[in-house]
NUFI-912821 format. One record per residue: x, y, z of N, C-alpha, C, O, CB in turn; residue in one letter. Coordinates in pm, whole numbers, padded with zeros to 5 digits, always signed. Each point is the difference from the previous one (the first is absolute). Glycine has a CB too. Layout:
<recs>
XYZXYZXYZXYZXYZA/...
</recs>
This chain:
<recs>
+10871+14982+05911+00127+00036-00057-00021+00081-00129+00066+00102-00020+00038-00309+00121X/-00194+00163-00186-00024+00068-00127-00059+00139+00021+00030+00093-00076-00063-00314-00031X/-00051+00236+00209-00067+00128+00024+00099+00112+00029-00018+00112-00048-00179-00238+00134X/+00301+00098-00009+00097+00103+00035+00073+00052-00122+00032+00119-00008-00006-00225+00231X/+00001+00019-00318+00072+00040-00121-00086+00096-00082+00052+00092-00063+00072-00312+00061X/-00256+00198+00003-00090+00083-00080-00049+00124+00074-00079+00077-00055+00010-00283-00063X/+00116+00228+00240-00037+00121+00073-00117-00016+00096-00047+00099+00056+00133+00023-00248X/-00133-00244+00211-00105-00026+00098+00062-00057+00126+00120-00029+00003-00289-00012-00185X/+00090+00025+00286+00052-00048+00127+00007-00152+00003-00086-00068-00054-00007+00270+00166X/+00198-00253-00048+00017-00143+00019-00025-00037+00146-00050+00081+00078+00215-00089-00267X/-00130-00114+00224-00028-00052+00134+00064+00077+00113-00065+00028+00100+00047-00245-00206X/+00145+00254+00092+00068+00074+00107-00065+00137+00017-00023+00044+00113+00240-00165-00162X/-00247+00188-00062-00065+00132+00008-00133-00010+00074-00028+00079+00090+00140-00012-00305X/-00193-00164+00175-00131-00015+00062+00012-00040+00147-00079+00046+00083-00015-00111-00305X/+00191-00018+00254+00022-00038+00140+00036+00121+00084-00047+00013+00114+00121-00240-00188X/+00008+00316+00021+00036+00122+00073-00120+00092+00018-00016+00061+00106+00248-00079-00197X/-00316+00029-00011-00121+00082+00012-00094-00057+00106-00055+00074+00081+00076-00007-00324X/-00039-00198+00242-00086-00065+00100+00060+00018+00139-00074+00028+00095-00003-00196-00266X/+00207+00152+00185+00064+00017+00131-00021+00140+00054-00021+00018+00120+00192-00188-00184X/-00167+00271-00024-00022+00138+00046-00143+00019+00050-00021+00068+00100+00194+00013-00264X/-00270-00140+00095-00138+00008+00045-00015-00071+00135-00073+00048+00087-00008-00039-00327X/+00149-00121+00257-00004-00070+00128+00061+00084+00112-00048-00005+00113+00061-00213-00235X/+00090+00296+00092+00057+00091+00099-00099+00110+00036-00011+00039+00116+00240-00087-00205X/-00300+00098-00011-00095+00109+00024-00123-00047+00079-00058+00078+00075+00136+00029-00286X/-00117-00232+00193-00119-00057+00066+00038-00130+00070-00039-00108-00046-00113+00214-00128X/+00228-00099+00284+00054-00122+00062-00106-00092+00062+00026-00119+00017+00178+00250+00028X/-00320-00081-00013-00103-00083+00064-00113-00039-00096-00102-00054+00043+00156+00166+00171X/-00037-00086-00341-00105-00026-00098-00008-00148-00035+00101-00071-00003-00069+00301-00089X/-00155-00275+00067-00021-00137-00047+00032-00003-00150-00001+00104-00065-00179-00150+00243X/+00208-00072-00234+00040-00008-00141-00097+00066-00098+00044+00066-00095+00068-00275+00154X/-00242+00193-00039-00095+00062-00093+00011+00153+00003-00016+00065-00103-00139-00261+00133X/+00181+00251+00087+00018+00145+00010+00130+00043-00067+00006+00107-00060-00138-00106+00273X/+00236-00084-00202+00129+00034-00062-00013+00008-00152+00062+00086-00063+00057-00198+00252X/-00200+00024-00247-00021+00005-00146-00064+00132-00038+00045+00068-00092-00070-00319+00082X/-00079+00288+00082-00069+00127-00026+00094+00118+00020+00003+00092-00082-00219-00196+00154X/+00291+00102+00038+00093+00110+00030+00112+00008-00102+00046+00109-00034-00099-00133+00276X/+00099-00091-00293+00104-00001-00102-00042+00087-00118+00074+00089-00042-00002-00320+00113X/-00191+00205-00124-00044+00076-00117-00029+00146+00035+00025+00088-00081-00121-00298-00014X/+00045+00235+00214-00026+00139+00041+00130+00078+00013+00012+00112-00049-00219-00186+00168X/+00305+00014-00051+00128+00069+00022+00068+00032-00132+00045+00113-00021-00019-00232+00240X/-00019+00022-00309+00076+00023-00123-00080+00072-00108+00057+00046-00099+00072-00250+00153X/-00260+00214-00037-00078+00089-00086+00030+00145+00036+00004+00087-00087-00187-00262+00065X/+00205+00200+00151+00023+00136+00049+00148+00037+00012+00032+00115+00027-00246-00134+00094X/+00302-00077-00140+00144+00025+00018+00047+00107-00099-00039-00001-00116+00074-00236+00195X/+00047+00327-00032+00050+00110-00083+00136-00038-00058+00104+00039+00052-00230+00131+00088X/+00122-00246-00250+00124-00037-00068+00061+00126-00058-00076+00082-00052-00010-00315+00000X/+00213+00254+00056+00108-00094+00029+00048-00001+00146+00118-00026+00024-00051+00058-00258X/-00153-00006+00330+00039-00017+00140+00037-00146+00020-00080-00088-00033-00073+00278+00111X/+00273-00219-00026+00042-00140+00010-00076-00078+00107-00036+00054+00104+00260+00017-00183X/-00247-00198+00052-00053-00093+00100+00122-00061+00068+00084-00063-00066-00300+00013-00067X/+00225+00068+00265+00115-00052+00075-00051-00068+00126-00090+00050+00067+00240+00132-00158X/-00091-00297+00123-00036-00071+00122+00078+00051+00120-00043-00017+00114-00012-00182-00251X/+00170+00261+00112+00086+00052+00107+00085+00112-00060+00010+00013-00122-00006-00239+00244X/+00058+00306-00035+00088+00106-00053+00116-00060-00080+00044-00112+00025-00106+00259+00171X/+00111-00070-00290+00112-00044-00085+00129+00005+00080+00033+00101+00061-00150-00018-00268X/+00191-00195+00205+00131-00007+00065+00105+00042-00102+00006-00054-00111-00082-00131+00268X/+00160+00280-00120+00102+00050-00093+00141-00025+00052+00024-00003+00121-00185+00177-00199X/+00253-00193-00016+00144-00006+00026+00043-00104+00102+00102+00018+00067-00099+00219-00123X/-00077-00344+00068+00040-00104+00092+00126-00071-00050+00095-00022+00074-00335-00008-00004X/+00238-00006-00199+00115-00066-00061+00049+00074-00123+00090-00047-00070-00174-00170+00156X/+00026+00332-00113+00043+00079-00114-00070-00029-00131+00036+00058-00102+00176-00048+00215X/-00311-00099-00114-00073-00028-00124-00098+00114-00028-00050+00063+00093+00072-00312-00055X/-00048+00276-00166-00099+00105-00031-00140-00046+00040-00036-00116-00019+00180+00198-00172X/-00222+00009+00247-00138-00028+00039-00093+00096-00073+00042+00106-00046+00034-00192+00273X/-00203+00048-00236-00100+00086-00062-00020+00123+00087-00012-00009+00122-00102-00189-00230X/+00110+00315+00043-00024+00124+00075-00071+00099-00092+00041+00018-00114+00163-00057+00259X/-00312+00104-00096-00076+00090-00086+00080+00123-00046-00039+00064-00098-00163-00140+00217X/+00311+00109-00053+00082+00114-00044+00092-00036-00116+00053+00088-00067-00062+00000+00299X/+00029-00218-00254+00081-00045-00113-00080+00024-00128-00112-00049-00011+00232-00127+00155X/-00066+00251-00242-00075+00030-00123-00053-00124-00071-00111+00002-00054+00251+00200+00030X/-00063-00309+00021-00044-00123-00065-00119-00061+00075-00095-00047-00061+00331+00006-00022X/-00229+00043+00215-00108-00058+00082-00123+00090+00002-00113-00049+00011+00285-00065+00130X/-00151+00242-00152-00111+00096+00002-00094-00019-00118-00118+00036+00007+00266+00126+00111X/-00098-00219-00226-00082-00019-00120-00091-00124+00008-00084-00019-00087+00264+00131-00042X/-00164-00195+00233-00083-00119+00012-00144+00039+00029-00026+00086+00084+00224-00219-00002X/-00293+00070-00151-00140+00037+00009-00076-00067+00113-00096+00056+00053+00105-00020-00294X/+00034-00156+00279-00073-00079+00100+00101-00070+00091+00008-00123+00000-00203+00089-00159X/+00271+00110+00237+00104-00065+00081-00056-00086+00112-00077+00047+00084+00224+00144-00138X/-00107-00316+00054-00031-00095+00107+00136-00047+00050+00069-00077-00068-00298+00001-00032X/+00267+00122+00218+00137-00015+00048+00017-00127+00082-00079-00027+00091+00103+00277-00090X/+00077-00328-00034+00029-00122+00075+00050+00036+00140+00072+00099+00014-00018-00224-00229X/-00092+00048+00317+00038+00037+00137+00142-00040+00039+00052+00053+00098-00289-00075-00042X/+00299-00069-00127+00133-00049+00036+00108+00086-00065-00019+00054-00109-00072-00287+00134X/+00203+00245+00043+00114+00076-00053+00064-00079-00113+00017-00122+00014+00023+00231+00210X/-00004-00049-00333-00023+00140-00037-00142+00020-00055-00045-00075-00087+00292+00100+00036X/-00317+00074+00103-00137+00029-00040-00004+00042-00147+00070+00091-00042-00127-00024+00278X/-00028-00136-00312-00012+00027-00143-00147+00010-00037-00087-00049+00072+00305-00070-00119X/-00245+00183-00067-00135+00007-00052-00029-00130-00075+00063-00028-00103-00054+00283+00086X/-00103-00333+00068-00031-00129-00064-00092+00015-00121-00029-00099-00067+00057-00009+00289X/-00074+00230-00249-00093+00022-00112+00052+00106-00096-00076+00082-00050-00114-00148+00199X/+00319+00064-00175+00064+00103-00082-00045-00003-00147+00018+00098-00071+00177-00109+00225X/-00252-00100-00200-00043-00011-00140-00138+00057-00027-00043+00003-00116+00182-00203+00101X/-00211+00246+00117-00135+00053-00021+00007+00126-00087+00080+00090+00026-00156-00184+00198X/-00007+00098-00326-00006+00115-00090-00129+00077+00024-00085-00044+00078+00225-00077-00251X/-00156+00233+00106-00122+00080+00014-00123-00082-00039-00102+00006+00068+00234+00202-00115X/-00121-00282-00062-00116-00077-00046-00032-00118+00092-00117-00027+00025+00172+00094-00258X/+00047-00137+00283-00029-00113+00089-00051+00050+00136-00084-00065+00062+00260-00072-00179X/-00125+00252+00163-00052+00059+00124-00148+00034-00016-00080-00024+00090+00308+00116-00036X/-00264-00036-00168-00140+00036-00026-00088-00124+00002-00108+00001+00060+00183+00196-00198X/-00030-00304+00072-00077-00125-00002-00016-00056+00141-00109-00042+00038+00193-00006-00272X/+00025+00048+00312-00008-00053+00136-00090+00085+00089-00073-00053+00083+00303-00041-00111X/-00225+00226+00010-00088+00087+00078-00147-00027-00035-00086+00001+00088+00267+00175-00077X/-00210-00199-00138-00136-00036-00040-00044-00130+00066-00114-00013+00042+00147+00130-00262X/+00058-00213+00229-00033-00128+00063-00016+00014+00152-00086-00066+00058+00211-00051-00242X/-00044+00202+00247-00020+00027+00143-00137+00063+00023-00070-00037+00094+00319+00068-00063X/-00288+00063-00117-00132+00063+00011-00111-00102-00021-00101+00003+00070+00199+00214-00149X/-00080-00306-00017-00099-00104-00027-00015-00092+00122-00111-00032+00041+00165+00042-00288X/+00059-00053+00304-00002-00083+00121-00066+00071+00116-00074-00061+00077+00281-00052-00154X/-00180+00242+00091-00061+00080+00107-00152+00007-00018-00075-00011+00096+00287+00146-00074X/-00254-00116-00145-00144+00007-00030-00067-00134+00031-00108-00001+00061+00153+00172-00241X/+00015-00282+00141-00056-00132+00028-00011-00023+00151-00102-00049+00048+00200-00039-00264X/+00006+00124+00290-00003-00016+00146-00111+00086+00060-00066-00042+00096+00313-00006-00095X/-00269+00166-00055-00108+00086+00047-00137-00062-00024-00087+00006+00086+00232+00191-00129X/-00164-00255-00074-00127-00066-00032-00022-00119+00092-00111-00020+00050+00131+00093-00291X/+00082-00152+00265-00011-00115+00090-00038+00047+00140-00085-00062+00064+00256-00065-00200X/-00110+00234+00183-00031+00053+00133-00146+00043+00008-00067-00028+00099+00305+00104-00074X/-00288-00008-00127-00140+00044-00001-00094-00120-00001-00098-00002+00075+00165+00212-00197X/-00038-00309+00040-00085-00120-00007-00002-00072+00134-00106-00042+00047+00157+00018-00293X/+00065+00009+00309+00005-00065+00131-00077+00079+00104-00072-00058+00082+00294-00039-00141X/-00209+00228+00057-00072+00086+00094-00150-00014-00019-00074-00014+00098+00266+00175-00097X/-00238-00157-00125-00143-00015-00028-00050-00138+00040-00113-00014+00048+00135+00178-00237X/+00060-00266+00171-00038-00136+00042-00015-00007+00151-00094-00063+00051+00213-00032-00250X/-00029+00158+00271-00009+00001+00147-00125+00075+00046-00067-00043+00094+00317+00033-00079X/-00279+00120-00079-00122+00075+00035-00123-00089-00022-00089-00004+00084+00200+00225-00146X/-00114-00290-00050-00113-00086-00033-00013-00114+00101-00111-00035+00041+00139+00093-00285X/+00084-00115+00285-00002-00112+00095-00049+00046+00137-00084-00066+00061+00272-00043-00186X/-00136+00220+00173-00028+00041+00138-00122+00091+00014-00049+00019+00111+00291-00040-00069X/-00292+00077-00148-00114+00091+00010-00131-00062-00049-00106+00061+00010+00265+00127-00039X/-00149-00307-00024-00124-00064-00050-00045-00108+00095-00102-00064-00024+00167+00112-00211X/
</recs>
């Protein structure tokens, strides 16, 4: 709860990011999903929105998030909720908090890469010796 107020991601934001990775890799085992999570969001081209499904518009007349809306276009890290009315769940992200989160995604990606290399070398040692 506190993180969202300060411009970082909270539980709902992270759940939506994880759900998108699960959509992209539906047959992946959990350890692969962790690695893919950091890879996907290290390479993500923000402010391209993360969406689990297409945005539903004008169902009941409530305003929904849309990249053509000038107010919505200014969002730096849009993570769009899948339920109507679709809204940006990360509207408080600022330039500085986005930079910090991108550094952490890169750090997580690097750690996952090191773990993969160590596991690979361990397997080589086990099966080739």
